[in-house]
C-alpha positions as CSV (number, residue, x, y, z in Angstrom):
1,G,-261.1,-133.3,-0.5
2,P,-264.8,-134.6,-0.6
3,I,-265.7,-137.6,-2.6
4,K,-267.1,-136.5,-6.1
5,R,-270.8,-137.3,-6.8
6,P,-271.3,-140.2,-9.3
7,E,-273.0,-138.9,-12.4
8,H,-276.0,-141.5,-12.1
9,I,-276.9,-140.4,-8.6
10,P,-279.0,-137.0,-8.4
11,E,-277.4,-134.2,-6.5
12,E,-280.2,-133.8,-4.0
13,E,-279.8,-137.5,-3.0
14,W,-275.9,-137.5,-2.7
15,V,-274.4,-137.7,0.7
16,D,-270.5,-138.1,1.0
17,P,-269.9,-141.6,2.3
18,L,-266.6,-140.8,4.0
19,P,-266.5,-137.1,5.1
20,M,-263.4,-135.5,6.4
21,K,-264.4,-136.1,10.1
22,K,-264.5,-139.9,9.4
23,R,-261.3,-139.7,7.8
24,V,-259.5,-138.0,10.7
25,S,-261.2,-140.3,13.1
26,A,-259.9,-143.4,11.2
27,L,-256.4,-141.8,11.2
28,V,-256.4,-141.3,14.8
29,R,-257.6,-144.8,15.5
30,F,-254.8,-146.1,13.2
31,V,-252.2,-144.1,15.2
32,F,-253.4,-145.4,18.6
33,L,-253.3,-148.9,17.3
34,V,-249.6,-148.6,15.9
35,L,-248.5,-146.8,19.2
36,F,-249.8,-149.7,21.0
37,Q,-248.1,-152.2,19.0
38,V,-244.8,-150.3,19.2
39,L,-245.1,-150.0,23.1
40,L,-245.9,-153.6,23.4
41,A,-242.9,-154.7,21.4
42,L,-240.5,-152.5,23.3
43,K,-242.0,-153.8,26.6
44,M,-241.7,-157.5,25.5
45,D,-238.0,-156.8,24.8
46,A,-237.5,-155.0,28.0
47,I,-236.3,-151.9,26.2
48,I,-238.9,-149.8,28.4
49,A,-239.8,-150.2,32.0
50,F,-243.4,-148.8,31.6
51,P,-246.0,-150.9,33.8
52,W,-248.4,-152.8,31.7
53,W,-251.4,-150.4,32.3
54,A,-249.3,-147.6,30.5
55,V,-248.6,-149.8,27.5
56,F,-252.4,-150.6,27.1
57,I,-253.5,-147.0,27.2
58,P,-253.3,-146.5,23.5
59,L,-255.3,-149.7,23.0
60,Y,-258.0,-148.5,25.4
61,F,-258.3,-145.2,23.5
62,W,-258.7,-147.2,20.3
63,E,-261.5,-149.4,21.8
64,V,-263.3,-146.3,23.3
65,M,-263.5,-144.8,19.6
66,A,-264.8,-147.9,18.2
67,L,-267.3,-148.3,21.1
68,K,-268.7,-144.8,20.6
69,K,-269.1,-145.6,16.9
70,K,-270.8,-148.9,17.4
71,I,-273.1,-147.7,20.2
72,S,-274.5,-145.0,18.0
73,L,-275.0,-147.3,15.2
74,A,-276.7,-149.9,17.6
75,T,-279.1,-147.3,18.8
76,I,-279.9,-145.6,15.5
77,N,-283.5,-145.6,14.5
78,I,-284.7,-147.3,11.2
79,V,-287.3,-145.1,9.5
80,S,-289.0,-145.1,6.0
81,H,-288.9,-142.2,3.7
82,A,-292.5,-141.5,4.5
83,E,-292.1,-141.5,8.4
84,L,-289.0,-139.2,7.9
85,E,-290.7,-136.6,5.8
86,L,-293.8,-136.6,8.1
87,A,-291.4,-136.0,11.0
88,I,-289.4,-133.2,9.4
89,G,-292.2,-131.6,7.6
90,K,-290.7,-131.6,4.2
91,N,-289.5,-133.6,1.3
92,F,-286.1,-135.4,1.8
93,A,-285.0,-134.0,-1.6
94,A,-285.5,-130.5,-0.5
95,C,-282.9,-130.8,2.4
96,N,-279.6,-129.1,2.0
97,T,-276.4,-131.2,2.3
98,F,-275.8,-130.6,6.0
99,E,-279.4,-131.6,6.9
100,R,-279.0,-134.8,4.6
101,E,-275.6,-135.7,6.6
102,D,-277.3,-135.0,9.9
103,I,-280.4,-137.3,8.9
104,H,-278.0,-140.2,7.8
105,R,-276.1,-139.8,11.2
106,R,-279.3,-140.2,13.3
107,F,-281.3,-142.5,11.0
108,I,-281.3,-145.5,8.7
109,L,-283.6,-144.7,5.7
110,V,-285.4,-147.5,4.0
111,P,-288.0,-147.3,1.3
112,A,-290.6,-149.4,3.7
113,K,-290.6,-151.3,6.9
114,S,-290.4,-154.7,4.9
115,G,-288.4,-156.1,2.2
116,P,-284.6,-157.0,1.7
117,V,-283.4,-153.3,2.4
118,Y,-285.1,-153.2,5.7
119,D,-283.8,-156.7,6.7
120,A,-280.3,-155.5,5.8
121,A,-280.6,-152.5,8.0
122,C,-281.9,-154.7,10.8
123,R,-278.8,-156.9,10.4
124,I,-276.4,-153.8,10.4
125,K,-278.0,-152.8,13.7
126,A,-277.9,-156.2,15.2
127,E,-274.2,-156.8,14.1
128,A,-273.5,-153.2,15.8
129,K,-274.9,-154.5,19.0
130,M,-272.9,-157.6,19.0
131,D,-269.7,-155.5,18.2
132,V,-270.6,-153.5,21.5
133,V,-270.5,-156.9,23.3
134,R,-267.2,-157.9,21.9
135,I,-265.5,-154.5,22.5
136,L,-266.7,-154.6,26.3
137,A,-265.5,-158.1,26.6
138,R,-262.1,-157.3,25.2
139,V,-261.8,-154.1,27.6
140,V,-262.8,-156.3,30.6
141,F,-260.4,-159.0,29.5
142,T,-257.5,-156.5,29.1
143,V,-258.2,-154.8,32.5
144,L,-258.2,-158.2,34.3
145,M,-255.0,-159.2,32.4
146,V,-253.1,-155.9,33.3
147,L,-254.1,-156.3,36.9
148,N,-252.9,-159.8,36.9
149,L,-249.5,-158.7,35.5
150,D,-248.9,-155.5,37.2
151,L,-250.2,-156.2,40.8
152,G,-249.0,-159.8,40.8
153,K,-252.3,-161.1,41.8
154,E,-251.5,-164.7,40.3
155,W,-255.2,-165.1,39.4
156,S,-256.1,-168.2,37.5
157,W,-256.0,-167.5,33.7
158,W,-259.5,-169.1,33.5
159,I,-260.7,-166.2,35.6
160,V,-259.1,-163.6,33.5
161,F,-260.5,-165.2,30.2
162,I,-264.1,-165.3,31.6
163,P,-265.1,-162.1,29.5
164,I,-264.1,-163.9,26.4
165,F,-266.1,-167.1,27.2
166,V,-269.1,-164.8,27.9
167,M,-268.5,-163.1,24.7
168,V,-268.6,-166.4,22.8
169,V,-271.9,-167.4,24.6
170,C,-273.5,-164.0,23.8
171,I,-272.5,-164.4,20.0
172,V,-274.1,-167.9,19.8
173,G,-277.1,-166.8,21.8
174,S,-277.7,-163.7,19.7
175,S,-277.4,-166.0,16.4
176,F,-279.9,-168.3,17.9
177,Q,-282.3,-165.5,18.9
178,N,-282.2,-164.1,15.4
179,W,-283.1,-167.4,13.8
180,V,-286.1,-167.9,16.4
181,E,-287.2,-164.5,15.4
182,V,-287.0,-165.1,11.6
183,Q,-288.7,-168.5,11.8
184,A,-291.5,-166.9,14.1
185,E,-292.0,-164.0,11.5
186,A,-292.2,-166.6,8.7
187,A,-294.7,-168.8,10.6
188,K,-296.9,-165.8,11.4
189,R,-297.0,-164.7,7.6
190,D,-297.4,-168.3,6.4
191,P,-298.6,-170.9,9.0
192,S,-298.3,-173.8,6.5
193,L,-294.5,-173.0,6.1
194,F,-293.6,-175.4,9.0
195,D,-296.9,-177.3,9.6
196,Q,-298.3,-179.3,6.5
197,T,-301.7,-179.7,8.4
198,A,-302.1,-176.0,8.8
199,D,-303.7,-175.5,5.4
200,V,-306.5,-177.6,6.3
201,E,-306.9,-176.0,9.7
202,Q,-306.6,-172.6,8.2
203,G,-309.3,-173.5,5.7
204,Y,-311.8,-174.2,8.5
205,A,-310.8,-171.2,10.5
206,Q,-311.3,-169.1,7.4
207,M,-314.9,-170.2,7.1
208,D,-315.6,-169.0,10.6
209,D,-314.2,-165.4,10.4
210,D,-314.2,-164.5,6.9
211,A,-315.4,-161.0,7.7
212,K,-312.5,-160.5,10.1
213,N,-309.8,-161.4,7.4
214,D,-311.3,-159.7,4.4
215,D,-308.3,-157.4,4.2
216,D,-305.8,-160.2,4.4
217,Q,-304.2,-161.1,1.1
218,P,-302.6,-164.6,0.6
219,L,-299.0,-164.9,-0.1
220,T,-297.9,-165.5,-3.6
221,D,-295.5,-168.3,-4.6
222,E,-292.6,-166.0,-4.9
223,E,-293.2,-164.4,-1.3
224,K,-293.4,-168.0,0.1
225,E,-290.0,-168.8,-1.5
226,E,-288.6,-165.6,-0.1
227,L,-289.7,-166.6,3.4
228,K,-288.3,-170.0,2.9
229,A,-285.1,-168.5,1.7
230,K,-284.9,-166.0,4.7
231,V,-285.4,-168.8,7.2
232,A,-282.7,-170.9,5.5
233,Q,-280.2,-168.1,5.4
234,A,-280.8,-167.7,9.2
235,A,-280.4,-171.2,9.8
236,Y,-277.1,-171.4,7.9
237,R,-275.9,-168.4,9.8
238,V,-276.6,-170.0,13.1
239,L,-274.7,-173.2,11.9
240,G,-271.7,-171.1,10.7
241,T,-271.6,-169.2,14.0
242,C,-271.8,-172.2,16.0
243,C,-269.0,-174.0,14.0
244,T,-266.6,-170.9,14.2
245,Q,-267.3,-170.1,17.8
246,C,-266.7,-173.9,18.9
247,F,-263.5,-173.9,17.0
248,F,-262.4,-170.7,18.7
249,L,-263.5,-172.0,22.0
250,V,-261.5,-175.1,21.7
251,L,-258.5,-173.3,20.6
252,L,-259.0,-170.7,23.5
253,C,-259.3,-173.7,26.1
254,V,-256.0,-175.2,24.8
255,L,-254.3,-171.8,25.1
256,V,-255.6,-171.1,28.5
257,G,-254.7,-174.5,29.7
258,K,-251.1,-174.1,28.4
259,M,-250.7,-170.8,30.1
260,Q,-252.1,-172.3,33.3
261,G,-249.3,-174.9,33.2
262,A,-250.3,-177.9,31.1
263,G,-247.7,-180.2,30.0
264,Y,-248.5,-180.4,26.2
265,S,-246.4,-178.7,23.5
266,W,-247.2,-175.3,22.0
267,L,-247.3,-177.1,18.7
268,V,-250.7,-178.4,19.7
269,I,-252.1,-174.7,19.9
270,I,-251.0,-174.0,16.3
271,S,-251.7,-177.5,15.0
272,P,-255.1,-176.4,13.7
273,F,-253.8,-173.6,11.6
274,L,-251.2,-176.0,10.3
275,A,-253.7,-178.4,9.4
276,A,-255.9,-175.6,7.7
277,G,-252.7,-174.5,5.7
278,G,-252.1,-178.1,4.6
279,L,-255.6,-178.6,3.5
280,V,-255.5,-175.4,1.4
281,L,-252.3,-176.4,-0.2
282,C,-253.6,-179.9,-1.0
283,C,-256.7,-178.4,-2.6
284,L,-254.5,-176.0,-4.7
285,A,-252.2,-179.0,-5.8
286,C,-255.4,-181.2,-6.7
287,T,-256.6,-178.1,-8.7
288,I,-253.4,-177.9,-10.6
289,F,-253.1,-181.4,-11.5
290,C,-256.6,-181.6,-12.5
291,V,-256.3,-178.9,-15.1
292,S,-256.6,-180.6,-18.6
293,E,-253.9,-180.1,-21.3
294,V,-254.4,-177.5,-23.9
295,D,-254.0,-178.6,-27.5
296,E,-251.7,-175.8,-28.9
297,N,-252.5,-176.8,-32.6
298,A,-256.3,-176.6,-32.1
299,G,-256.4,-173.0,-32.7
300,L,-254.1,-172.9,-35.5
301,A,-256.0,-175.5,-37.4
302,D,-259.2,-173.5,-37.0
303,F,-257.3,-170.5,-38.3
304,D,-256.1,-172.3,-41.3
305,T,-259.7,-173.5,-42.0
306,R,-261.1,-170.0,-41.7
307,V,-258.3,-168.5,-44.0
308,N,-259.0,-171.1,-46.7
309,E,-262.7,-170.5,-46.5
310,A,-262.1,-166.8,-47.0
311,T,-259.7,-167.4,-49.8
312,A,-262.2,-169.8,-51.8
313,A,-265.0,-167.2,-51.3
314,A,-262.7,-164.5,-52.7
315,G,-262.2,-166.5,-55.9
316,Y,-258.4,-167.2,-55.2
317,G,-257.2,-170.7,-56.3
318,A,-254.4,-170.9,-53.7
319,T,-254.9,-171.9,-50.1
320,Y,-253.2,-171.1,-46.8
321,D,-251.3,-174.1,-45.5
322,G,-249.9,-172.4,-42.4
């Protein structure tokens, strides 16, 4: 049944986050994924003689369902409560359950077009766009791989993996673009954030057009720190994306080279995973040996002291010796 409304959320604001339609869709996607894995295993063991394109049909359905969901999320509009109420002509709290569900399917509601909630909504939309790129790259890659396997084209595996390389470039480029946009927005709101001489130049410019900027309010220290934190967070995200994608690209090149007929061992391909697992085990071992020994008698001595104090306060002559 539907998820029950928490007591701290008013009934007019509650929307079921997982309605029955979404649950059925998730179940169907799971069935397609399991069916593909079963067909792939049977094909690899030569138990069935299906062509490769037939084996990948459940996977294509799985990708199409995910693509439909991500496209709707990537093209969704972000609106504030005031804009929504102006568009529909009534208060959001006056909408019934079906109207609220329809609004949440078509819009992302935010209190205002600024602040952390709006930034989080923009990130969700940007991540959905990148998910669309990932899905399209996977679909094109699987199509090329199936054609290479079924039709005996004997294409170079470097050509087959071109969509994956393009996907990596798009992911890194999108991350850089987001960092540039955040930096430009921060520089627009506070020119002195990246240029130490901007304070002096802005002071002279302010003397020339005070009338033009009478409505501009200077940023507080808290807002400046928030801008710096946003820029730093975007920079860390770029750095993390570049590191992960470079690592993935190196592994991919090693894998494709091996598939193309390189003479090195398959152990070279899994060596990064073995190194990562060894590093994790080493850290766990160091953590275990760095734990200090606990004195078992420390707690008992403190207990004896408290008992003796309580006994003396009650006027009894005897003490507790453990």
